[in-house]
N, C-alpha and C positions, 0 to 999 in steps of 0.2 A: 173972753167969748165961754158959755156954758155950752155941752153936750144935748143934743138933744137924745132922745127914749134911743136910738135904733143904732144911733153910734157908739152911745155908751152899753146897749145886750150884745151886738159885735162884740164891744172889746174884751165882755166882763167873758166871754163863751169862749174864745179865742184864747183870754189869757188864763184860761181855764184849761184847756188842753192840751197846752202847748209844752216847750223844755224852756222854752227861753222868752215867761213872759215881760221880760222888757222891753224885745223889741219888737218888735205889737203894737203897730200904728195901722190907723183909722183918717182917712181923712172925706169926708162930706160938700161933695156935689148937691147943688139944687141946679135942676132946672126943668126946657117941655114936656118930659120924660120922664118924669118923676125924683126919685131919689138914689145915689147912686153915690154909694160905701169902698174904700177902692180899699185892700187891706192888703199889706204892707207884714211880713211876718218874717220872720230869722230864715236862711235857707237849711239850715238845720231840721226847721218846720213844718216842711214844704209837703210832706209826708202823710204830717197828721194832718194836718188838717186840709188837707184836701183826700183822704183816706183811700179806702184800698177802689177800683175804679168811680172817683169821684164819690162814693159815696158822703164819707163827711159833710163834704160846700153843698152835695144837694142838698144834705143834710135841714144847714148853715142858711142856705135863699131855702125851703122851707120855711122854718123858723123866722126870718124877717120879713120869710109876707104878709104872717100874720102879723106881726109887729109892726107895721107899716098899714096893713086893712083896717087896726084898732088906731091908727093916728089918721088914717083917709087919705093913703098918700103909698106913692108905689113904689119900693125901695129893689135897687138891685146891684148884687157885692160883684164886684171886680177886684178875683185876688194878684195881689203886683205876680210878673215872675223876677224869683233873687237875682242879683246880678251875679254876671258869669254861670248861666242857668242854658241849658237845652235847648232848642223851642224841642217838640216832640215830632214835629216830625222826623227833624235831623236824627235825634233816639231812636227812630224806630227806625232810621236805612242803616242809622250804624248797626243795628247790632244782624239785618239782614246778611247784613256787609261778611260778617263774623261768623254769620254759620252756612256763608257759601264761600268763604276761604278756607274753616276745612272744613269743606267736604272735598272740596279742591286736591289730586294726589300727584 
């Protein structure tokens, strides 16, 4: 099965910025909404892919949008949560709980 331009581009881009390029995996699904690229990376590389306040992920999505326009397709990116990862709401709540515990005398 040959890879499409958007899938190849995403793999090349992400493999260029992560520490574990062999663990980069891109799944491509096409439906009535367009193309969905699901990106899976090594858990230690999540920070590099997402970036500070999501800046890197936002930039990757913008570039994918351009590739999609060039190929007459709507391309969306889903970054898969690594196994053992904690949902964002739980992480934030845990930080708040620690601060509150520190304030108790």
